[in-house]
C-alpha positions in Angstrom: -17.6 2.7 -27.3 -19.6 4.6 -29.8 -20.4 8.2 -29.9 -23.9 7.8 -28.6 -22.7 6.1 -25.4 -20.0 8.7 -24.9 -22.6 11.5 -25.2 -24.9 9.7 -22.8 -22.1 9.4 -20.2 -21.2 13.0 -20.5 -24.8 14.2 -20.4 -25.6 12.1 -17.2 -22.2 13.2 -15.7 -21.4 9.6 -14.9 -17.7 10.4 -15.5 -17.5 12.7 -12.4 -19.2 10.4 -9.9 -16.5 9.2 -7.5 -16.5 5.7 -6.3 -16.6 5.0 -2.6 -13.1 4.9 -1.2 -12.0 3.0 1.8 -9.3 5.1 3.4 -7.8 2.1 5.1 -6.9 0.6 1.7 -4.9 3.6 0.6 -1.2 3.5 1.5 0.2 5.9 4.1 2.6 7.6 1.7 -0.2 8.1 -0.9 -2.3 9.8 1.7 0.6 12.1 2.7 1.4 12.9 -0.9 -2.2 13.7 -1.7 -2.7 16.0 1.3 0.7 17.7 0.7 -0.4 18.6 -2.8 -3.9 19.6 -1.6 -2.7 21.8 1.3 0.4 23.3 -0.2 3.8 24.0 1.3 2.8 26.9 3.5 0.2 24.8 5.3 2.7 21.9 5.8 5.2 24.3 7.3 2.5 25.7 9.6 1.7 22.2 10.8 5.4 21.5 11.4 5.7 24.7 13.5 2.7 23.7 15.6 4.2 20.2 16.2 7.6 21.7 17.1 5.9 24.1 19.5 3.9 21.2 21.1 6.8 18.8 21.6 9.4 21.5 22.3 12.2 20.3 20.0 13.0 19.6 16.4 14.2 16.3 15.0 13.4 13.4 12.7 10.3 12.7 14.8 8.7 15.8 13.3 8.3 14.2 9.9 6.6 11.2 11.4 4.2 13.4 13.3 3.5 15.6 10.2 2.7 12.3 8.3 0.3 11.3 11.1 -1.5 14.7 10.9 -1.8 14.5 7.1 -3.2 10.9 7.3 -5.8 12.1 9.8 -6.7 15.0 7.6 -7.0 12.7 4.6 -9.4 10.4 6.4 -11.5 13.3 7.6 -11.6 14.7 4.0 -12.8 11.4 2.6 -15.4 10.9 5.3 -16.8 14.4 4.6 -17.3 13.4 0.9 -14.0 14.6 -0.6 -12.7 12.9 -3.7 -9.5 11.1 -4.1 -8.2 11.0 -7.7 
């Protein structure tokens, strides 16, 4: 790649156009990791508390439910035009 091509790419902002992403092709754990980083620990703890309140007890099932919520949030984020990098 020569300098003229690089300048053209940067000027046209082609380097920041996200490709279309199919959420079904992204692994569950990758979705969970992405949303955990995006939302932060406080939001994750808030989601856990809501789930514990809804089901009435705490256990290993909570982590599965938190993962389900994060996957749903990821899918909504992508459908609304969010970028996954």
